[in-house]
C-alpha positions in Angstrom: 46.5 92.9 34.3 49.4 90.4 34.1 51.0 89.7 31.2 50.1 86.4 30.5 46.6 87.3 30.8 46.6 90.0 28.6 48.2 87.8 25.8 44.5 85.1 26.3 42.3 88.3 26.6 44.0 89.7 23.2 44.1 86.3 21.1 40.6 86.1 19.9 39.1 86.6 17.1 40.2 86.9 13.0 43.8 88.1 12.1 45.5 88.5 9.8 49.3 86.7 11.7 49.5 84.4 9.6 52.8 85.4 8.4 52.6 83.7 5.1 50.3 86.0 3.2 48.1 89.0 4.5 45.0 88.0 3.0 45.0 84.9 5.2 42.8 85.6 8.1 43.1 83.6 11.4 40.4 82.8 14.2 42.3 82.7 17.3 42.8 81.0 19.3 41.4 77.7 17.2 43.7 78.4 14.8 41.2 77.8 11.9 42.5 80.0 8.9 40.8 81.7 5.5 42.7 82.7 2.9 42.0 84.6 -0.3 43.2 83.7 -3.3 43.0 84.4 -7.1 43.3 82.4 -10.3 43.5 84.8 -13.9 42.1 83.4 -17.1 44.9 85.2 -19.5 47.7 82.9 -18.8 46.7 80.5 -15.6 48.2 81.9 -13.2 47.5 80.9 -9.3 48.1 83.6 -6.6 48.1 81.5 -3.8 50.0 83.9 -1.0 49.9 87.9 -1.0 52.9 89.4 0.2 53.7 93.1 0.7 57.2 94.3 -0.9 58.1 91.4 -3.3 60.6 92.2 -6.7 60.0 90.6 -10.1 60.9 87.5 -10.4 60.7 86.5 -7.0 57.4 84.8 -7.4 59.4 82.7 -10.3 57.5 82.6 -13.8 54.4 84.1 -12.6 54.2 87.5 -12.5 54.7 89.0 -9.0 51.6 90.5 -7.3 51.9 94.4 -5.8 50.1 95.0 -2.6 48.7 98.2 -1.0 49.1 98.2 2.1 45.3 100.2 3.6 43.9 100.4 6.9 45.0 97.8 9.7 42.8 98.6 12.6 44.9 96.9 15.7 42.2 94.6 16.8 41.8 93.7 13.4 37.8 94.9 13.5 38.7 96.6 10.1 41.3 95.7 7.6 42.2 96.8 4.0 44.4 95.7 1.1 44.7 96.1 -2.7 46.1 93.9 -5.0 47.4 94.1 -8.4 48.3 91.3 -10.7 48.3 90.2 -14.1 46.2 93.3 -15.4 44.0 93.5 -12.4 43.5 95.4 -9.4 41.5 93.7 -6.5 40.8 95.4 -3.3 39.9 93.3 0.0 38.3 94.2 2.9 37.5 92.2 6.3 35.4 93.7 9.2 34.2 91.6 12.6 32.4 92.4 15.8 32.0 89.4 17.8 28.8 87.7 16.3 30.1 87.9 12.5 33.4 88.1 10.4 33.2 89.3 6.4 35.3 89.6 3.8 34.3 91.8 0.9 36.9 91.1 -2.4 36.0 94.1 -5.4 37.4 93.7 -8.4 38.4 97.2 -9.6 40.1 96.6 -12.8 39.3 93.2 -14.5 41.1 91.1 -17.5 38.6 90.1 -20.4 37.8 86.9 -18.5 36.7 86.5 -15.2 38.7 85.5 -12.5 37.9 83.3 -10.1 38.3 84.2 -6.3 39.0 81.3 -4.1 38.4 80.9 -0.3 41.1 78.4 0.6 40.3 76.3 4.4 42.7 75.0 6.8 44.1 74.8 10.4 47.7 76.5 11.3 50.4 75.9 13.4 49.3 71.9 14.0 46.1 73.4 16.6 43.2 70.1 16.0 40.3 70.9 13.5 39.0 69.9 10.5 37.6 71.4 7.2 35.1 70.1 4.9 32.4 71.8 2.6 28.5 71.0 3.0 25.2 72.3 1.2 27.5 75.6 -0.5 29.4 76.6 3.1 32.9 75.7 3.9 32.9 75.0 7.5 35.7 74.6 10.0 35.1 72.1 13.4 37.2 71.3 16.3 35.8 69.5 19.6 34.5 72.8 20.8 33.8 75.3 18.2 31.9 74.9 14.6 32.7 77.8 11.9 31.0 78.7 9.0 31.6 80.4 5.8 28.7 81.0 3.1 29.1 83.8 0.2 27.1 86.5 -2.2 28.8 85.1 -5.3 28.4 82.5 -7.8 29.6 79.6 -7.4 32.5 78.4 -10.7 34.7 75.6 -10.6 38.0 74.7 -11.9 39.7 71.4 -10.8 43.2 72.7 -11.8 44.0 74.8 -8.5 46.2 73.7 -5.9 44.5 74.0 -3.2 45.3 70.6 -0.6 41.5 70.9 1.8 38.4 72.1 1.5 37.6 75.7 -0.3 35.0 78.0 -2.1 35.5 79.2 -5.5 33.1 81.7 -6.9 33.4 84.1 -10.4 35.2 87.6 -9.3 33.3 89.6 -12.1 31.6 92.1 -9.2 32.2 92.5 -6.0 31.6 89.8 -3.4 31.3 88.4 0.1 32.2 85.8 2.1 31.1 85.3 5.6 30.5 83.6 9.5 28.2 84.4 11.8 24.3 85.5 10.6 23.0 85.6 7.2 24.1 88.4 5.1 23.4 89.6 1.1 25.9 91.6 -0.5 24.6 94.8 0.4 24.3 93.8 4.2 27.5 92.9 4.0 28.7 96.5 2.5 27.1 98.5 4.4 28.9 96.1 7.8 31.9 96.8 6.5 31.8 100.7 5.9 30.5 100.7 9.6 33.3 99.2 10.9 35.2 101.5 8.4 34.6 104.7 8.6 34.8 103.6 13.2 38.6 102.9 12.0 38.7 106.4 10.3 36.5 108.2 13.4 39.2 106.9 16.1 42.0 108.2 13.8 40.5 111.8 13.8 42.3 112.4 17.6 45.4 113.0 15.6 44.2 116.0 13.4 46.3 116.9 10.8 48.9 114.0 11.7 46.1 111.8 11.1 48.1 110.6 7.7 50.8 109.1 10.1 49.5 107.8 12.6 47.3 105.8 10.1 50.7 104.8 8.6 51.9 103.9 12.0 49.2 101.8 12.8 49.1 100.1 9.1 53.1 99.2 8.9 52.9 97.7 12.5 49.8 96.0 12.4 50.2 93.9 8.6 53.7 93.2 10.1 52.2 91.7 13.7 52.5 87.8 13.4 51.1 85.0 15.8 54.5 82.7 16.6 52.7 79.3 17.1 56.3 77.9 18.7 56.6 80.5 21.4 52.4 81.1 21.6 52.8 84.6 21.7 52.0 87.9 19.2 55.1 89.7 18.0 56.0 92.1 15.2 58.9 91.2 13.2 60.2 93.8 10.2 58.2 92.4 8.3 57.1 88.7 6.5 59.6 88.8 3.5 62.5 88.8 6.5 60.1 86.4 8.5 59.4 84.1 5.8 63.4 83.4 5.0 64.0 82.6 8.9 62.6 79.6 10.0 59.4 81.1 10.8 60.0 84.7 12.2 62.8 86.7 13.5 63.7 89.5 15.6 66.1 92.4 15.7 67.0 93.9 18.8 66.9 97.8 18.4 63.9 97.3 16.0 61.5 95.9 18.0 62.1 97.9 20.8 61.3 101.1 18.3 58.2 98.9 17.4 57.1 98.4 20.8 57.0 102.3 21.6 55.2 102.9 18.3 52.3 100.1 18.8 52.1 101.9 23.0 49.8 104.9 20.5 47.3 101.9 19.5 47.7 99.0 21.3 48.7 98.5 24.5 48.5 94.2 24.0 51.0 94.9 20.5 53.6 97.0 22.5 53.8 95.5 25.3 54.1 92.0 24.0 57.1 93.2 21.6 59.0 94.9 24.6 58.7 91.8 26.6 59.6 89.2 24.1 62.7 91.1 23.1 63.8 91.1 25.8 63.2 87.7 26.3 65.7 86.3 23.7 68.5 87.7 25.7 71.3 85.5 25.7 72.6 83.3 29.3 75.4 86.3 28.9 72.2 89.0 30.0 72.8 90.9 26.2 69.3 90.9 23.8 71.1 89.7 21.1 71.2 91.4 17.1 68.6 89.1 16.5 66.7 85.9 17.0 64.8 83.5 14.9 62.9 81.1 14.9 65.0 78.3 14.2 66.2 79.0 17.7 69.7 80.8 16.4 70.3 84.5 17.5 73.7 86.0 17.7 75.4 84.8 20.6 78.5 86.9 19.8 77.2 90.7 19.7 74.1 93.0 20.8 73.1 96.1 19.1 72.3 99.0 20.3 70.9 99.6 23.7 67.8 102.1 23.2 65.4 99.0 25.5 65.3 100.8 28.6 64.6 104.7 26.8 61.5 102.7 24.1 60.4 101.0 27.5 60.0 104.4 29.2 58.8 106.3 26.7 56.1 103.5 26.4 54.9 103.7 29.6 54.8 107.0 29.6 52.2 106.6 26.5 50.4 104.1 28.1 50.1 105.7 31.2 50.9 102.4 33.4 54.6 102.0 35.2 54.5 97.9 35.7 56.7 97.1 32.4 59.5 98.8 34.3 58.8 97.1 37.7 58.9 94.0 35.2 61.4 94.6 33.0 64.2 96.8 35.3 66.5 93.5 35.8 67.3 92.2 32.4 67.7 95.7 31.3 70.3 96.2 34.3 71.9 93.1 33.2 71.9 94.6 29.5 74.1 97.2 31.1 75.9 95.7 33.1 77.5 93.2 30.0 78.0 96.1 28.0 79.9 98.0 30.8 81.9 94.5 31.2 82.7 93.8 27.5 82.3 96.6 25.5 83.6 99.5 28.2 87.3 100.7 27.1 89.4 102.0 30.5 88.7 105.8 29.8 85.0 105.2 29.7 84.5 105.2 25.9 83.2 102.3 24.7 83.7 100.0 21.4 81.7 97.7 18.9 82.7 94.0 19.4 82.1 91.0 18.5 82.8 87.6 20.5 83.8 84.4 19.8 81.0 81.0 20.0 81.1 77.8 19.5 79.0 76.6 16.0 75.8 75.1 17.0 73.7 74.9 13.3 76.2 75.2 11.0 74.3 79.1 10.1 77.0 81.3 8.2 75.6 83.6 10.6 78.3 81.7 13.1 81.1 81.9 11.4 81.1 85.0 9.4 82.3 88.0 11.2 82.7 86.5 14.4 85.4 88.1 17.0 86.2 90.1 14.1 85.4 93.6 12.9 82.4 92.7 10.2 80.5 91.4 13.9 81.0 94.4 15.5 80.0 96.4 12.7 77.0 94.2 12.9 76.1 95.0 16.5 76.3 98.8 15.4 73.3 97.8 13.5 75.2 100.3 10.6 76.4 96.9 9.1 78.4 98.4 5.7 79.2 102.3 7.1 82.1 103.7 6.0 82.7 104.2 9.4 84.1 101.4 9.8 85.7 100.2 6.7 89.4 99.1 7.4 88.9 99.8 10.9 91.7 97.1 12.6 90.2 94.6 15.5 91.4 93.5 18.3 90.6 89.9 19.3 91.5 89.6 22.2 89.5 92.4 23.7 87.0 91.4 21.7 86.1 95.2 19.8 87.2 97.4 17.0 89.5 99.4 17.6 87.2 102.5 17.8 86.1 104.1 20.3 83.0 105.3 19.1 80.6 108.2 19.6 77.4 106.5 19.1 77.6 103.7 20.8 79.2 106.1 24.2 76.3 108.5 23.9 73.9 105.6 23.8 74.9 103.8 26.6 74.7 107.1 28.5 71.6 107.7 27.6 70.5 103.3 28.6 72.6 104.4 32.4 70.5 107.6 32.7 67.3 105.9 31.8 67.6 103.2 34.2 68.9 105.2 37.0 66.0 106.8 36.4 63.9 103.4 37.0 66.5 102.4 39.8 65.2 105.7 41.7 61.8 105.0 41.0 62.1 101.8 42.1 64.0 102.8 45.4 67.0 100.6 44.5 69.6 102.5 45.8 72.6 100.3 46.1 71.9 99.9 41.7 71.4 103.9 41.1 74.9 104.2 43.2 76.2 101.6 40.6 74.5 103.3 37.4 76.1 106.9 39.2 79.0 105.8 39.0 78.8 104.2 35.3 77.4 107.0 34.1 80.0 109.1 35.1 82.8 107.1 33.8 81.3 107.4 29.9 80.3 111.0 30.2 84.0 111.5 30.6 85.1 109.2 28.3 82.9 111.0 25.7 84.3 114.1 26.7 87.5 112.9 25.4 86.3 112.6 21.8 85.8 116.4 21.7 88.1 118.0 19.2 87.7 121.7 19.7 89.4 122.9 16.3 86.7 121.0 14.6 83.7 121.8 17.1 82.5 118.1 17.3 82.4 115.0 18.9 85.0 112.5 16.6 84.9 108.7 16.3 88.6 108.1 17.7 91.0 105.2 16.8 92.6 103.1 19.9 95.1 102.0 18.1 96.3 105.3 16.9 95.0 108.2 18.9 93.7 110.1 16.1 90.1 111.1 14.8 88.6 109.0 12.3 87.0 112.0 10.1 83.9 110.0 8.7 81.0 111.3 10.4 77.6 110.1 10.9 74.0 110.8 12.3 75.3 108.7 15.5 78.2 111.5 15.9 74.8 113.6 17.1 74.7 111.2 19.8 76.8 112.8 22.1 74.1 115.5 23.1 72.7 112.0 25.3 75.4 113.9 27.5 74.5 116.8 30.1 78.1 117.4 30.3 77.7 118.8 26.4 77.3 122.8 26.9 75.4 125.4 25.1 78.5 126.5 23.6 79.1 122.5 22.6 75.5 122.0 21.4 75.7 125.9 19.2 78.5 124.7 17.0 77.8 121.0 16.9 73.7 122.3 15.1 75.7 125.6 13.5 78.9 123.8 12.0 77.5 120.3 11.6 73.9 120.0 11.4 72.8 123.0 9.7 76.0 121.7 7.0 75.0 121.7 3.7 78.7 119.6 3.0 77.6 117.4 5.4 74.1 116.9 6.7 72.2 119.3 5.6 70.0 119.1 2.6 66.2 117.9 1.3 66.7 114.5 2.5 67.6 113.9 5.4 69.6 112.6 7.7 72.0 111.0 5.2 73.7 108.1 7.1 77.1 108.9 6.3 77.7 112.8 5.6 77.5 114.3 2.1 81.6 114.7 2.2 82.0 111.7 2.5 83.7 109.6 -0.2 81.4 106.8 -0.1 78.7 109.2 0.3 77.4 108.8 -2.9 77.4 104.6 -3.4 73.5 105.3 -1.9 73.6 101.6 -0.6 71.7 100.2 2.5 74.3 102.1 5.6 76.5 104.1 2.5 74.7 107.8 2.5 71.1 106.6 2.3 67.9 108.1 5.1 67.4 105.5 8.0 64.3 106.6 10.6 65.6 104.8 13.5 68.8 107.6 13.2 66.4 110.4 12.6 64.6 109.1 15.2 67.0 108.4 17.9 68.7 112.3 16.6 65.1 113.8 17.3 65.8 112.0 21.4 68.9 114.1 21.3 67.8 117.5 19.7 64.8 116.9 22.7 66.7 116.5 25.6 68.9 119.2 25.1 66.4 121.4 24.5 67.4 122.2 21.0 63.9 123.1 19.6 64.7 124.7 16.1 66.9 121.4 15.3 64.3 119.1 16.7 61.0 121.1 14.7 63.2 120.9 11.5 64.5 117.2 11.8 60.8 116.7 12.5 59.6 118.2 8.9 62.2 116.8 7.0 61.3 113.5 8.3 57.4 114.1 7.2 58.7 114.8 3.7 60.5 112.1 3.2 57.8 109.6 4.2 55.2 111.1 2.2 57.0 111.1 -0.4 57.1 106.7 -1.1 53.6 106.3 1.0 51.5 108.5 -1.2 52.7 107.6 -4.4 53.1 103.5 -3.2 52.0 103.2 0.4 55.6 101.6 0.9 56.8 102.3 4.3 60.9 101.6 3.5 63.6 100.1 5.5 65.9 102.9 4.1 65.9 105.6 1.5 68.0 107.5 -0.9 69.6 110.7 0.4 70.2 112.3 -3.2 66.4 111.5 -4.4 63.8 111.0 -1.5 63.3 107.4 -3.1 62.9 103.6 -1.5 62.1 101.8 -4.5 65.3 102.1 -6.0 67.5 100.1 -4.1 66.9 96.4 -3.7 68.4 96.6 -0.4 65.5 98.6 0.8 62.6 96.2 2.1 58.7 98.4 1.3 57.1 97.4 4.3 59.5 97.3 7.3 57.4 99.1 10.4 60.6 100.8 11.7 60.4 103.1 8.8 57.0 104.7 10.2 59.6 106.1 13.0 60.2 108.9 10.8 55.3 109.1 11.3 56.2 108.7 15.3 58.7 111.7 14.8 55.5 113.9 13.2 53.6 112.5 16.3 56.1 113.2 19.0 56.4 117.5 17.6 52.7 117.5 17.3 52.2 116.7 20.8 51.0 112.8 21.3 53.7 111.8 23.1 53.3 113.5 26.6 56.8 114.5 27.8 59.0 112.8 25.4 62.7 113.1 26.1 62.1 114.4 30.2 63.4 112.6 33.0 60.7 110.6 35.2 60.6 113.5 37.5 59.9 115.7 34.9 62.5 117.7 34.2 65.2 117.5 31.3 68.1 116.4 31.4 
């Protein structure tokens, strides 16, 4: 099925794709929305929009809600969210089939006086239609469709609520249901919701002991997926909080390639959409930018880690469909060429960079760091990593004066993968060119080996001295087939299993434990990041490092489950001393790439066939 046809078939029914509230359900493609809101009577606050991960103070004088995301089927046949707010705890479930849609609202903990539950109606994204109330029903109507919502609840009125269109309001002293389609009692609505929940749980059984990891990953991906009306597409930004402050959505380069791969285990549509749409953000120069905002702005000065081809390859394996390779090959090749022409040094190593650009929007990121060291650090994805502290920058080459093991290793992975694609698609001339690039990059990487210390180190291009500030990106050297078994053994023993550098209960730290910045535990200064674990795990897999791979998978499970069990959080990053995520405001509480820790567990237990292998079935 062609992409446009698949997208059209996918965009139907009630979905949680409105970025403004996780309790807003939108009928696609009409745009008719019903949003669940609450009014409490101890202080008179009104919770119009529920979001995951807000901190106290982000809602002004009103107490911030705490949202505990529950199960969420990719097709929205069942969803669950529990909201803790103003001393109350309320569970909101939804269920649907082709004939009906049900919202079941259950108060689990109440105030002395019953709260009000409000079902607000409206049409989103400029879609045509109008909403009105008639005979106790909330009705959305346009030229082609009419959707009628009724309720099992007892009507409760209050003129002092900030609603600008028709709504239903009921007393929340017991469970209530809102439903469209055939008439329902509360008992029938409850049974229908339970049936859909059970069906979703049954679909998870195939993951056996890893059911919790898969459910958490599906939860993160599905709740973070939204509809971008501007470009008529379904995408999965890293979190809704990021999107709200970015003009409607924000896509980050490597984040969304990872998202596409994660979604491949449960939704072909969401997987393909994310993989194709982040590629569609590429600049006229041919590279995928660090970010793309809903305003239309992109980071035109810099890219991000080139993981696209590897993630598309792995997603195609899961989906058992290689057509995506043909659809994306040329764009991926152009991106690889851009890195080759703009970031490769004469000796074959690569350095992160930032190119000069014109100011078009007057945005902070068009000026800050552009053609400077900070912009190059942003291109690495490791924004404030100590590896890049005070590194000189060459404004003529537009590169940091540091030959980077991580980028060189990732470029080798990208080039090797594209070479496999070229062979598959019978692109003989491309295959020859990619072979030349691969050999040059691997040769450059070999020059970064330090025999004395048994590791690949970044090297200052101005002085020729090795930098001893190391992170998990130094393990990306293992993507090269030229790393000998003897070197692999030293890398493992002297560095991975070294408790003074990386080994410990909570890992992998984003800077070595003996680095002066490790105890900062601020963003990329010592915290654990799922993409680093994931890429190192992929490198271990490609080099058949079974012991290390299994160990890292176990460590990844361990750190993920602590916050997930306590709070249902999927953190952007974690403290590598305590394993916590909530200790830092610079750790989004529901950032989907945190679920890469779950994906590692699923891969390790065999749910991703031939992960890391060449297309021909043999490891590099």
